[in-house]
N, C-alpha and C positions, 0 to 999 in steps of 0.2 A: 311301400311307402319309403321315399328316398329323402335322406334329411341330411344336409350340412352344417356342421357343429364348428364355429372357428373358436380358437380359443379352448379345444376340447381334450388338452393336456393339463390345464388349469383345474383348479381346486372346483370353482362350481361347473366348470363345462365338461371334466371328468365324469363328475356326476350325473350330469344330464347324458353324456354317452352312455355309461353304463345302464341307466335306465331305459333310454330307447332302444338300446341293443337287446337286455335282458329281461325287460319289463313290457316293452310295448311291441318288440320283436321287427323295429324298422331296421331298414339297411343304411348304416352310416357313414360320412366320409367325415374324418375327423382333419381339421387343418388347422396347425399351429405353427409357430415361428420358433417354438422351444427356447425361448427366453430364459433367465433364472427361474422361473415360476413356473414354466412348463416341466411336466415329468412323466414319462412313457410309463413310470414306475404305478401310476395312479391309474394307468390302461390296462393293467395286466387280467383281470375278471374278464375282458371282451377281446384279448390279443390274438386269441386262437379262433375266434369268430368269423363265419364266413361272410356274416353280414356287416362287420367292421372293417373300414378302411383307412388309412392314415397317409397325411400329406403333408411333409415338411414344406411349409412357406409360409413365408411374409403376408400378411392381408394387404399390403400395400405394393405389392407386385401385381400391377393390373392384368399383364399379360397371363400370369398363372393361376387366377384368379378365373380369369374369363375362360383358361384352357380346363381348368380344375370344372368349374360349373357346367360348362358346356359339354363335357364328357361324362360328367356323373348325372346329369340330368335331374336334379334333385324338384321335389313337390314343395319344399321348403329350404330355406335357409336361418339357421338360429345362429345369431352373431354376438359371441362372449367373449370373443379376443380384444384386450384391453391391458395396459397398464393399471395396476389398481391401488397399489399402497400410496396413502396420502404420504405418509411421512418420505418416501424416495421422491413423491413429486415436488418436497419443497424443496430440496436441495438438486434434482436433478427433473426440471420441468420438460424438457426438451421433447424427452423420450414419451411422453403422456401428450404432446401435441402433436408428434409425428404418427404415433399408433391410435391412437382413439379420435382423432381428428381427421388425420390425412388417411387412414388407413382405414376409417369406417367410410370416407368419400371414396376411396377407390374400391371398396367392396360392393358400395351402393351403385356405383355406375356397371361394375362387370354383372352385377345381378340384375340391372335394368337392359341389359344389352340380350342377355339371356332370355328375360321374362317378354322381352317385343318380339321373341322369335316365336313364341309358343301359340298353338293353337289356342281357338277361345277358351274351349274347355280346360285346358291346361293352364290357363293363364288367370281363371277365375278361381282356382282352387290353390295358386301358389299364396306361399306368403314369405314375408322376412320378418323374422322376429328380432328388433334391436333391443337388446340385454341390457339394463341402465340401473341407477341406482336412485336412493332417497336421497345423497348428500347434495344433488343438484338443487333440491329446494333450500338451502341453507340452514339456517338454526332456528330451533322452534324455542318460544318461552314455557315457563312451567304449563301452560295450558294447550289444548289444540294437537290438529293431527295434520301430517300431509295429507293432500287429497292428487287425483289425478289435476285440479285447477289451480294447485296452489303456486303461483308466479316462482318461476328460478330466481335463485341468490346464491349461487355457489360462490364458497369462501376460500377453496384450497386450488393449486394447478390441477391437481387430480379432478376433483368435482367441475371447475370451469372447462376441461376439456370433456368430460363425460355431457355435459350441459350441450355443450358445442354438436356434438355428435347426434345427441338429441333432435336437436333444429334440424341437422342435416337430413337426419330419417324419415322425420314427417314433411319436411320439406319435398325429399323424392318422392312422398306417397301426394301432396297436394300439387306440385306441378307437373310430375309425369305419370301419375295414376299408380304407382309403384306399389302394390300392397303390403305396405308397412304396417306393425305393429308396435309398440315400446311399452317395455315394462320396467317397471321402477322399484327396485326392492330394498329392504333392509338389511341390516348386518347380520351375514351369512357365519354360521360355524358348523363344524362336523367332521368327519372323516378326510383325509389328505389335505387339510388345510395347511397351507404351505406357513413354516413356523415364524414369520417375522409379524403376522397379526395375534392379536390381544390373548385371545382365547388358547392356542396351541404353544405362544411363547410362554405363557404361564406356566402351561400344565408343565413343559420340558425343563422350563428352568426352577419348577418345585421338585421333578424327579433328580435333577442335578444339584439340590440345595443352592441353588443361585439366586441372588435377590431377585425379588419378583416387583418390575417397575409401573409405577403407577403415575399415569401424568397427573399432575396438580396436586388435588384433594380426590381426585377420583371420583368426582360429583357429576360428570358427562354422563348422558344418560342415552342408550342406543337400545332400538327393538331389535330383539334376537330373533333370527328366524334359521331352524336348523335347513342343511342343506338338503336335504331328500324331499322336505315338503316345499322347497322352492324349484326344484324340477319338474315336480309333478305339476307346479303350477304353471310352469314353463311349459310343457306339453300341451296342459290345456289351453291355455293361452293362444298358442301357435295353432289348434285343432279347432277351438270354438271362436277365439277373439275376434272383434270386427276392425278390418282394416282402417286405418286413418287414428285409432282408437289407444288411449293409456291405458293400462292396468297398474295398479300398486301392489305388492306383494309384502305383506308384513306379517310376524309371528304375535303379534299384540302382548310381547313379553319384552316391557321394558323394565330395564335395570339400568342403574349406575353401575360405571366402570368398577367401584371400589367390589360391590355387591357379587358382581361376575368373579373377579379376584377372589374373594371370602369364600364363595360357592365352591369354587374349584378346590382352594385349601381345604376345607371339610371334605370333599372327596377323597384328595390327596392321603387327608390324615386317616382316612377308613383304608381306601386301597392300598397304600406304602405308607405305612405308620414311621415316624421318626420319632425321639427322643422328647422333643418338643413340637407344639404345631407347626405346621407350615406358613399360618399367618405371620408368624414372628420374621420371616423373610421378605415381607411386605415393606418396600421401599419407596417414597413418594419421591418423583423426579419432577425438573422444570417441566412447564405445559409444554403443547403443541405449539407453534404458532397457529393463530387462525384458527384454534380447535372450538368446532361447535359445539354449542351448548348442549342440545337435547335433538335426537331425532323419533319420530313415533308416525308409523303408518296407521292411515284408516284404508283397510282392505276390503271396506264393505262391496265396492264394484265386483270386484272380483269373486267374494261371495256370493253375493246374489246373482249376478247376471252368469256366473257359471258354475255357481256351486263349488266353488273350493273352499277347504279349511283345512288349516294347519293339524297336522296329526301331533306333534311333539309340543308339549311343554318345555318353558324352560328349564325346569327339575329334570323332567326326562331326557331333553335332548343335550343337556351338559354330562347327565352322567355317561349316556353312549359315548359322547366325544371322549371323555376322561378314560373311559376303559378303551376305546380303540387304539387312543396312543399309546397306553402303557403294553397293548399286546402287539403293536406293529413297528417295532424299533428298525424292522426292515425297512419300511419306507421312509419313515423320517431321520434316522441314524445316518445317513451319506448326504441329507441335506445340511444337518446341524455340523457335519465333522468339516465338508466341503465348499458348502453354498453360501450358507447364513449361519454364524453360531451365536445369535443373541445379541449381539452389539448395539447400539443406540443409533437409530436412523433419523432423518430429518433434521439434522442439526445445521443451523445457518454459520458461515463463519464467522469466528469472534465470540460464539455462544459457546 
């Protein structure tokens, strides 16, 4: 099995590459543009494997994508390359439009060019998995869950760009027959998570004794999904999912943001005790513009049709995550020092 993974040096992408190479035994080509969030150190576990190949390229470069796909001859393309941080999209939307929309279009076209040349049996087994987010659905009230038929209602430039890319992907299936499957996941967390996101930011700020910023009153709710559970689901969907279908992936672990921060503080108090509780570092800051109130995924289709189930609860997953960050400064230290030091992102001018 030969698989191309785009965005494979990112957080979820690298977890997927490690899983495919080490657990599945697939031959993988990682394609990554190595923007600020792409990190070859996240692929250290597979860098010596004969089953792993790396290509430094932009998915928007149609010629390079055509050449890479034609030469590697993949059975699957798993598309994770994306600009993904909501805060950065607020103050710099153009990169999100270019990568998430135009880049996805370019990759779909290159994939279609390749797929159209395949013999019938290879055509039938080929899959293009487009990996997306639950943020395309917008914001939930206090009740209900996102399902695969929930109407799209994106709130941020990031989620709007992902919604557009979802529509492109399904259109390439309906118009051209390209065997596309879409997955929409809830908030991921775990090892190798770039420290601009909530959970690694809070862990590292707590370790340094810095303020722990919480937007608004911390009442926004997210459904948390441990990254290793997510990549198991992605492999399963690509293997057994039906072309033209969507599958929602969620951990069934809803937590208010303040509860997430407090859980990290409790673990830090046990693992890196200080004179007073780390909770004293919690600082409420002005809310993010357009901040969705609640996300929650109904993963029934994935669980019943394909038999997937999350292995980690939030409690077990967050402990694994905190311990990993405490034990792996070799990975996050250079990022904190030279790429992102924990400053507030996504502020509008004059705010």
